[in-house]
N, C-alpha and C positions, 0 to 999 in steps of 0.2 A: 982780282975778279975785276970784271967790268961786267955792265949791263948795257943793252940798247933797246929803245922803244921802237917796236915794230909799226903799231898802229893802234890806234883807242876803237873801243865796242862800246855801244850805248845806244838809247833808244833814240829818235829822230830830237826830240826837244834839246837833252842832253849833247847832241850833236853840234848843236849853235852854239852853246855853251862852250864847248872844247874848239870847236874852229874858229868862232867868232861870227859867222854869217849868221844871217837874218832870218829866220825861218818862219816870220809871220806876215810877209808881205807877198805881193805877185812874184818875187824872185826867189820864192822860198825853197828851191831845188838848188841844193849847192853844186850839184854836177853839172846840170844845164848852165848855171852861173848866170850870165847876163844874155846868153843865146834863149831865156825861156819866154815863150809868148802865153804871158797869160791872158785869161779873159774874166774880167770883174762883171758878175751876174748883179743885175741893177734888184732885183726883187730879194734874191736871197742874201745879198750883201757879202757876199762868200767869192773867193777867187777860185775857179775854177782850171784845172790844169788839163787841157785836151790837147789837139793838135799833134798827137803820134805820127800822123802821116809822113811828118818831116824826117821820121827815121829811116821811111822808106827809099828804096831806089828811087831816082829821078824817072825813070819810065813806069812806075808802078801805075796801074789804072785808079787805085784810091786817091791819088794827086790830084786829077780834074774832077773828081766826084763831089762837086760843090753840094749837091741837093741833098746829101744824107747824112752829112757830116756838121758843118759848122756853117755852112752858106759861103763859102770861099776856096778858092784854088790854092792849093798848098804848092808854093815854090822855093820853100825853104831847104837848105842843106841841115844836117845835122848837126847838132852844138859839137862848138869846136872843145877835145879833152885838153883839158887844163893841166900844165906842171907846175912842180913847186916853184917853180921860180915865175910862172904866171900870175900865182897867188898872191905871192911875194910882193909882187912887184903894185897888183891891186892894193894890198894891206898897207903899201908905203904910202897912200895918200889919204889913209887914216889918223885922226888927231882926236884923240881923246883927254878929255879931264872929269877925272872921277870927283864927286863928292855932290853935295844938294842939287845944285845946278848942274848935273852932269849932262854934256851936250857931244855929238858925236857928229864932226863933217867930213866931207870927203870929195872928191872931185866925180862927181856924177856924171860922166860921158860913158857912152857906149859906141865906140866906132865914128867917135866923134859928132853923136848927137846928144844932144841932152838928155837925160833921162827923170826928168823932172817929173812928179806924179808917183812915184815910187818910194817909200820908205829905203833908208840907208841900209844897204845892202850887205855892210860889213860893221858889225857892233865895236869892234876891238881888234886889235892885233895880236894874232893866237902866238902864246908864248912857247910854242914848241918850235917856233923856227929860232928859237936860241939854240937849239939842237945842231952840230956841226953839218949832219946828214939829213936834216927833215926836208931840205929843200928838194932833196934828189929824190928822196921817197916819190913812189908811183901810185900809193895807196894810203892816204893821211887817216882817215876817219871812215872805218866801215858803216852801209847802210844795213842795218840789223834785219835779218829777216823772219826772225822770230814776231817782231810787232808789225813788222809790215805785213805777213801773211793773215795775222789777226785781223788787222784793220781792214785788207782787203776782201776776208772772209766776212765780216761782220756785214759792210757795205752789201757785198753779194745777197749774203741769207736773209738780212733783214728788210732787202728791197724787194727779192721776189715775195718775201711773205706780206710784203702790204703791210707792215710794222707800222700802227700809229706813233710809234715814239722815234725810231730809229729811221724808217725809212728813207731814202735820197729822193724820192717820188711822192712830193708834196704839191699843195698847192703855188707856192709860190716857184717850184722848178718848173711847173707847166707855165705861168706867168712869163719867166725865164726864157723857155721857149719861143713866146709870142713875142717878148722883146728881140728877141736874135732873129724872129722873121724864119726859123726853121720847122718842120715837122707840124703842119697844121693840122693835122688829124688828133694829135693830143693837145692842143690850144684849150685852155678852159672856156666852158660858155656862163650863161648867164644863172647867179646867183653861187657862183665859184665851186659848181660841177664840172667833172672833167671826166671823158673817156677814160677807160680801162686800159694800161698797155699790155704789149704782149707779154711782157716779162712780170708782171702783177699776177699773182695766181686768185683763182677764186677760193671760196671756203670749202668747197669739196676737193681741189687740188691741195690747198693747206694739211686738209685734213691725212691726204694719202702721204705727203712729206712728212708730216708730224708722226704718223704712226710707224710709217718703216723705219725714223731714226729713232723713235721711243723702243721699238723692237729690236733694235740692234745691238747684238751679244759679241764682245771682244775676246781674244784669249788672255789668259793671266799676264800681268804686267805689261799691256799693250797701250792701254787707254782709261782712262777714268769710266765711271759709269754716266755716260750722255745723256741715258734716258732722264736723269734727275732734272735735267735743262729744258724737258718738254714738259708744255702746259697744255693739254688736249680740250680742255673745257672754253680756255681762252685764245686757243689756237695760235700760242706765242713760243718763242724760247727766251730762255734767258740765264745766266750764269757764266757763259760760257768763257772759260779761262782759253790761256794763249794754247795748250796742248791739245785743246777739244777743237780747236778753229783748225791746229794743224793737222788733225785727223780728219776733221770734217771735208777740209779743203781740197787734202790729197787723196782719199780714200771714198768718201761717201758723197760726197754732191753729186759726182756723174750717175749715181744709184739713186739717189733721194729726187731728182729732177726730171729723169727719162721717163716718167709718167706722171710727172705734175705740170711740164711746160712744153709749150711747142718746140719742133726740132733747131729752129732757129738760133733760139736761146739757151736751150739745152746743149747744144753741140758747141756753143763759145764759152760756155762754163764748163765743160769737159777739157778744151782746150788750154783754158787756165788752168785746170786741176792738174794736167798731164805737164805742164810749164815746171809748178811748184814741186811736183813729184820729180822731176828730173833735176832742176835744179837742188835740190836738197839731197839728193843720193849722195852715197858714201863715196862712189868713184863716177870720176866724171872725166869723158874722153874729150881732150882739149881739141881734137879735130871736129866735133861737135857743136862747139860751143858758136859757131857762126850760124847755123842751123837753129840751135836753140833762140838765140837773139832775133833771127828771123821770126820765128814762130811768137815769140812775145808779143814783138811790132806788132805781127798780123793780130795777134788775138787782141790787142788792146783797139787797134782800129775798129773790130768787128763790134767791139762792146761799145765803141762812141755810137755807132749805126743805131743800137738797140736802147742804149742809158742815156739819160738826161744829163746834161752836163756839170748837175749838182752831184752826182757821183765820183766824178772824178776829181777827188781831194789830192792834195799834192802827196799822200803816202800810195794813193793808187797808182799816181804817177811815175812814184821812184820805182817800181817794179821794171820798168823800162831800162833803168840801169843795171841790175843784181848780177847780169851774164857778165858786165865788164868788168864787176868786182872778182867774179869767180875766177877770170882771165889773169888777173892781177893777185888776187891771194890766194887762191885755190877755194877746196871745198867750202860750204856756206858751215860746214857743222863744228869747223875751227873757229867760225867767226860770229856766232850768232849769241843771243843772252841766255839760252837755256842753261848752260854749266855756270855762266856767273851769277844766275839769279839762286840758281841750287845749291852755290857756294855763299852767298851772301846770306840765304836762310840759315844753314850751318844744321838741319836738323832733316834728316833721312826720312820723309814720308810713302806712304804708299802712292802718293800721288806724284811726287817728285824723285822718285828713287830712280838710281841711272839706266836703268833697264830699259825705261819707258821713252826715254829720249835719246840716248846716245846710241842703242841697238838698231842696226835695222830690222825696218817694218815689217810686220809681217804680211804681207800683200793678199788680196781676195784671192787672187791668182798666182801663185808663186813659182818660180821657175825653179826646175827641178834637172839635175844631170841624171844620168844612166846609171843603177847601181845594182849591183849582182851580187851572189858567195864569193868571199874571197875566193881568187884564183890561184893563190900561194896555199893553199892547206896541204898540211904535209899526208904522207899515207896513212900514217896512225888515226889522224883525224876522219880521212876517208872512211877507214874501215868502222869506226865508231859511228859515225854517220848513217853507213850501211845497217850495222847491228841495229840501229833505231833509237829511240829516246828511252827515257825509264819510264816505269807505267805511271808514277805520280810525276805531277807537272805543277807548277804555281800558276795563280791567278792573281791580275793586278786589278785596280780599279784606275789608277794614275801610273805614269811612266814617263822617266826624263829620257830622251834620246834625241841626239840632232843640234843640241839646244833649244829645244821646245820641249813643255812638257804635255803629253796627251791625257786626255781621259775618256773613257769609255762614255757613250751617250745617257747611260742610267745615273752615270756617277756626275752628272752635270747637273742631274735634276735638284732645283730650289737653289742653285749657284746664279750669278749673275755674270757667271765667263763662262766661254764655250770653248773648249779644246781638244774636240773630237772630229774636227775636219781635216782629212787627209788629200793631200795631193800626190800621186805619182806618176812618172813616167818610162815606159818600159819601151825598149826598140823592137820594130816589127818588122819581119820581112813581108816586102807583098812584090805582085807580077802583075803587068799592065795586062796579059792576057794570059790563056791556056798555053800558047806557042810560044810566048816570049820566054826566055830562060835568062834574061837579066833581071837580077834581083835587086830590089830597091830595099834600103833598110830606112826606117823613118822612126821618131819618139811619136807613141801616140798617149794621150794624156789621158789619164782616169780619176773620178772624184771619187769619195769614198768617206763615211761616216764611222767610227768604231766602236763596235757593239762589245770585244771583248779583248783582253790582252793576256796571253798564255806565255810563259815561259817553259820550254822544254830543258829539261837535262840529261846530257850524254855520259851517264858512264862517270858523272863529276869532274869531266875532263873540259867539259866547256859547256855554255847555254845558247839557246838559241830562241830569240823574243819573238813572237807573231803578233800581228794584227787581224783579227777578224772584224770584217767590214761587210756594212750595207753599200753596193756599186751601183752608181747610177750609169744608168745606160747612154755612154757617149759616143755609141755608134752611127745613133741616128738623128735626125732633129729634131726630133721630141725631146731626145735626152739632154741635149746639146747645143747651145746656139750663141751666134754674137748678132748683137743688136746694132742700130745706126752709131752707137756712140763706142762701139769694140768692148762693151761689156759681154762676158760670157755669162750665161744662164744655163745652168743645171737645174734637172728635173729629177727629183728622187720618188716621184710617186709610181716609178715602173722600174726597180731596180733589177740587175742581173745578177749570175752567179748565186741563185737563190734554188738549186735542186741538188740532186745526189750525185749528179754525172762528173766525171774525172776533170773537167775542162770548166765544172762550177768551183773550182777552187776558190774560197772566199778570204783564204789568207796573205798577208804579205809580210816581208821581214821588216820588222820595227827600223832599221837602219835602211831603210827604202823611203818612207816616210817623210814628207815634209807638212808642216803644219799650214791650214787656209782656213779662214773662217767666215759663213755663211751668211749673206741679208735676205730675209725673207722680203720675197717682191707680193707687195699688199694688192696690186692689180690683178697679177696671175692667179691669185689664189682661187 
């Protein structure tokens, strides 16, 4: 029996220990390697990793736009992708002596030029190159999407909330802008006061953001109770775990910011959210990876226009390399820390149970295929259907079907989860005009809330479960609309199918239902 090491999975500091690369210098990105061009912030005394314009095509307009970026025209090519042979060649120049006076020496040269001023980029030789096949591996050490997503989410959330402790927009960040000679409208004035930025929320905007988040109720097993992290009195968020940030980044942030921030900022956050949502999908089309890479590069460039340089830590920068790793290693759910940390904990709890992390998330607007009664019913079943069900029927407060658990609206009272939201799509025939004989068939979406669950029994031969629902009117712009972020808003204040006519049928088959959850709009109330 033989085993082979495919790659390593760890957080970013441990990646430095495993690979031997120095993660605490201006060349902290192991993928960019020596092609990185970091900037040392004079006031913040930290490295910032901007310059994502050099990942764009040479003819892109952003490359010449020095005024809105770092004050320079960008002419560099994207960083060279290193092979295992290139890494091994670099490590051959590293000489280590362990002990009390340990030292690392290497030939600090880059393209023939001296690179003095940076810390040694290699701390040690990687022991993994002792494996005979390691040099030929395309992907050695995975960038952990779980920790990257959490850090990016923290940077975004605490910066737009203008958190006094965790925001990346402070007085030193404004002085750094002044030192770099860019964005004079944000420079600090006398007494240390500085003007408010477009991305910073006012108190009223933070109230909308936090109240919306506090009122979010998820389906069972989908997420922890994020409302526990909200402090409305102090207008703060605290205690966000990795999976909380996962849900925030991919599902909730576009909803939370659409009424709290101007459209230039909310659009960029929506683009960032959609990138992580596609990146973390269970199935990824390889033909769309180039488009996804262009999407994240454009998003990072747009963020450079809005957020200060101190926002762009090395973890934020690593986002630009995640698509390349998907190309080499496949979907991220095979290569992130969620299952590893759960295994290390060795105890299954309500917070770390496999369903919440490993299952496909329940989307706010879940896609559904067409569904109908089975077309292969035998003649006996057809006769039983024609005779009708038995007089007595069963009623349920909850029902499991299609991999989801559904509850009625009344059943969820007093609970911290919601399982009553339903989405179905039915094929509907339509004509362009009265004289048009060509029929067009298209799916029409419907959104409902379950008020009753009934099981009909047909002569003890088979049963049919029906959901009685409150139907939102999705045939008018008042009932359903999409905003500038592409989010769908549903209005339940004027439901349809509430009469006694034949067309006012309020029931659907349970087999047709897909689970969704609704987030209350604090502004539209």
